[in-house]
C-alpha positions in Angstrom: 74.2 137.8 122.8 75.9 138.5 119.5 73.9 140.6 117.0 73.1 138.6 113.8 75.4 139.8 111.0 77.9 141.3 113.5 81.5 141.3 112.6 82.6 140.9 116.2 84.6 137.8 117.2 81.6 136.5 119.1 79.3 136.8 116.0 81.8 135.0 113.8 82.3 132.2 116.3 78.6 131.8 116.8 78.0 131.7 113.1 80.8 129.1 112.7 79.3 126.9 115.4 75.8 127.3 113.8 77.3 126.1 110.4 78.9 123.1 112.1 75.7 122.1 113.9 73.5 122.4 110.8 76.0 120.5 108.6 76.2 117.5 111.1 80.0 116.8 110.8 79.7 113.1 111.7 77.8 112.7 108.4 80.3 114.6 106.2 81.9 111.4 105.2 78.7 110.2 103.5 79.2 112.9 100.7 82.9 113.8 100.9 84.0 110.2 101.3 81.8 109.0 98.5 83.3 111.7 96.2 86.9 110.7 97.1 86.1 107.0 96.4 84.4 107.8 93.1 87.3 110.0 92.0 89.9 107.4 93.1 88.1 104.7 91.1 88.4 106.8 88.0 91.9 108.2 88.5 94.5 107.0 86.0 97.6 108.6 87.5 98.8 110.5 90.6 98.6 113.8 88.7 94.8 113.5 88.7 95.0 114.4 92.4 96.9 117.5 91.7 94.2 119.3 89.8 92.5 122.3 91.4 89.1 120.9 90.4 89.6 117.8 92.7 90.2 120.0 95.8 87.5 122.4 94.9 84.8 119.7 94.9 86.5 117.9 97.8 85.8 121.0 99.9 82.3 121.4 98.4 81.1 117.9 99.1 82.5 117.9 102.7 80.9 121.2 103.9 78.6 123.2 101.6 76.9 120.1 100.3 76.0 119.0 103.9 74.9 122.5 104.8 72.5 122.2 101.9 71.2 118.7 102.6 70.7 119.1 106.4 69.8 122.8 106.2 66.9 122.2 103.9 65.9 119.2 106.1 66.0 121.3 109.3 64.2 124.2 107.6 61.2 122.2 106.5 61.1 119.8 109.5 61.1 122.4 112.3 57.7 121.4 113.6 57.9 117.7 113.3 61.5 117.7 114.7 60.0 118.8 118.1 58.4 115.4 118.4 61.8 113.6 117.8 63.8 113.1 121.0 67.2 112.9 119.2 66.8 116.5 118.0 68.3 118.8 120.6 70.5 116.0 122.0 72.2 114.1 119.2 71.3 116.6 116.5 70.7 120.4 116.5 67.1 121.6 117.0 66.5 124.6 114.8 65.0 127.5 116.8 62.6 129.9 115.2 65.0 132.8 115.5 67.6 130.8 113.5 65.4 130.4 110.4 66.5 133.6 108.8 70.2 132.8 109.4 69.6 129.3 107.9 67.8 130.8 104.8 70.8 133.1 104.2 73.2 130.2 104.5 71.2 128.0 102.1 71.0 130.8 99.6 74.8 131.2 99.8 75.3 127.5 99.1 72.8 127.7 96.2 74.6 130.6 94.6 78.0 128.8 95.1 76.5 125.7 93.4 75.2 127.7 90.5 78.6 129.4 90.0 80.3 126.0 90.0 77.9 124.7 87.3 79.0 127.4 84.9 82.4 125.7 84.5 81.1 122.1 84.3 80.6 120.0 81.2 76.9 119.2 80.4 77.3 115.7 81.8 78.9 117.0 85.0 76.2 119.6 85.4 73.5 117.0 84.9 74.9 114.8 87.7 75.5 117.9 89.9 72.0 119.1 89.3 70.6 115.7 90.1 72.4 115.8 93.5 70.9 119.2 94.3 67.5 118.1 93.1 67.4 115.1 95.4 69.0 116.9 98.3 66.3 119.6 98.1 63.2 117.7 97.4 63.9 114.9 99.9 62.7 117.3 102.5 61.0 120.2 100.7 57.5 120.3 99.3 55.8 119.7 97.0 57.7 116.5 96.3 59.0 115.8 99.8 60.3 112.3 99.1 60.9 111.6 102.8 57.1 111.2 103.3 56.6 108.7 100.5 57.2 105.0 101.1 60.0 103.5 98.9 60.7 106.9 97.3 62.2 108.0 100.7 65.1 105.5 100.6 65.4 105.6 96.8 65.8 109.4 96.8 68.7 109.0 99.2 70.7 108.1 96.1 71.8 111.7 96.5 74.6 110.3 98.7 75.9 108.3 95.8 75.8 111.2 93.4 79.0 112.8 94.7 80.9 109.6 93.9 79.4 109.5 90.4 80.3 113.1 89.9 83.9 112.5 91.1 84.2 109.5 88.8 82.9 111.5 85.8 85.0 114.5 86.7 88.2 112.5 86.2 87.1 110.2 83.4 84.3 111.9 81.6 82.2 108.7 81.9 80.0 106.8 84.3 81.0 104.0 86.7 80.2 100.4 86.0 76.5 99.5 86.5 77.3 97.0 89.3 78.9 99.8 91.3 75.8 102.0 90.8 73.6 99.1 92.0 75.8 98.4 95.0 75.6 102.1 95.9 71.8 102.0 95.7 71.7 98.9 98.0 73.9 100.6 100.6 72.0 103.9 100.7 68.6 102.1 100.7 69.6 99.9 103.6 71.2 102.8 105.5 68.1 105.0 105.1 65.6 102.3 106.1 67.6 101.3 109.1 68.1 104.9 110.2 64.3 105.6 109.8 63.3 102.6 112.0 64.0 104.4 115.3 61.8 107.3 114.2 58.8 105.1 113.3 56.7 106.1 116.3 57.5 109.8 116.0 57.0 109.9 112.2 53.7 108.1 112.6 52.5 110.7 115.2 53.6 113.5 112.9 51.8 112.0 109.9 55.0 111.2 108.0 54.5 107.9 106.2 58.1 106.5 105.8 58.8 103.0 104.5 59.2 101.6 108.1 55.8 103.3 109.1 54.2 101.8 106.0 55.5 98.2 106.2 56.3 98.1 110.0 59.5 98.0 111.9 60.3 94.3 111.6 59.7 94.1 107.9 61.7 97.3 107.5 64.6 95.7 109.4 64.4 92.7 107.1 64.4 94.9 104.0 67.4 96.7 105.3 69.2 93.4 105.9 68.3 92.3 102.4 69.8 95.3 100.7 73.0 95.1 102.8 73.3 91.4 102.0 73.1 92.2 98.2 75.7 95.0 98.8 78.0 92.5 100.5 77.7 89.9 97.7 78.4 92.6 95.1 81.3 93.9 97.0 82.9 90.5 97.4 82.4 89.8 93.6 83.7 93.2 92.5 86.9 92.9 94.6 87.5 89.3 93.3 87.0 87.9 96.8 89.6 90.0 98.5 89.7 89.0 102.2 89.1 92.5 103.4 85.9 92.7 101.3 84.2 90.3 103.7 84.2 93.0 106.3 81.2 94.5 104.5 79.1 91.7 106.0 79.2 93.7 109.2 76.4 95.8 107.7 73.6 93.3 107.6 74.5 92.3 111.2 73.1 95.6 112.4 69.4 95.0 111.4 69.7 91.2 111.9 71.0 91.7 115.5 68.0 93.9 116.3 65.6 91.4 114.7 67.1 88.4 116.6 67.7 89.9 120.0 65.4 92.0 122.1 68.3 93.2 124.2 69.9 95.1 121.3 68.3 98.5 120.9 68.4 100.1 117.4 68.2 103.5 119.0 71.7 102.8 120.4 73.5 100.9 117.8 72.4 103.2 115.0 74.9 105.8 116.2 77.8 103.3 115.6 77.1 103.3 111.8 79.0 106.5 111.0 82.1 104.9 112.6 81.6 101.7 110.6 81.1 103.7 107.4 84.2 105.8 108.0 86.4 102.7 108.9 85.3 100.6 106.0 85.4 103.6 103.6 88.9 104.3 104.7 89.9 100.7 104.1 88.4 100.8 100.7 90.3 104.0 99.9 93.6 102.5 101.0 92.8 99.3 99.0 92.1 101.4 95.9 95.2 103.4 96.3 97.3 100.3 96.8 95.8 98.8 93.7 96.3 102.0 91.7 100.0 102.3 92.7 100.8 99.2 90.8 98.5 100.2 87.9 99.9 103.7 87.7 103.5 102.4 87.8 
């Protein structure tokens, strides 16, 4: 066993593996991808993508940001996670001996975040601080938004904040209000849908999430509602571009579970990261294609 803090190859490799497990790579796209989309929406020319700041925050929102989000979550959910079957199989189960290593890692990200804020404009710093605030208090007491119905999915706006930051970084302004509303609808639906499989375990642990509070079926209906609103806004904002109709894949997830007993949410939930990555990639390509003609 490698000694913690050792500089041996084994220690470095073990630490690297620990960082990857904590940061949940399949979810990196939720912050990093959002940042790229927001930045691309605001970019006015190709040279905007050549600035050091773009790449600095690209790296930050892909890795350190996710270490912070999921590290805080794992740190405060150690006991309740033991009741959740997906921990230890689909996601890393934090062991007691890893808590000190995780705390050091979280402190390092917090220091890095503070250093980055020193060079930000007041508006950038406010958005960045909002991201950190929601990321921390989603899981951490005394606020612990994840245990408060309706505030649980609303606080997940933290996943939209990187996009707002990216847009502001390149433009100095905020995105259109309809884009902000569309972002809220998406994260609300995503959070509610992802919390439904945990309803039984959250209830046993005394965690009152939105699905626990209103019930699984109503939660699935609310998730479908938010995704339908997102789909309509997306079609409108893209002037009925044919590819925009692919967004209607999202409400099919909760609706299929509601309408068919054979479809298990515990299984199809894990396909969402692939859908998000695919549709997000298409959106990025569409934006770049549109920007090419605009920039020329």
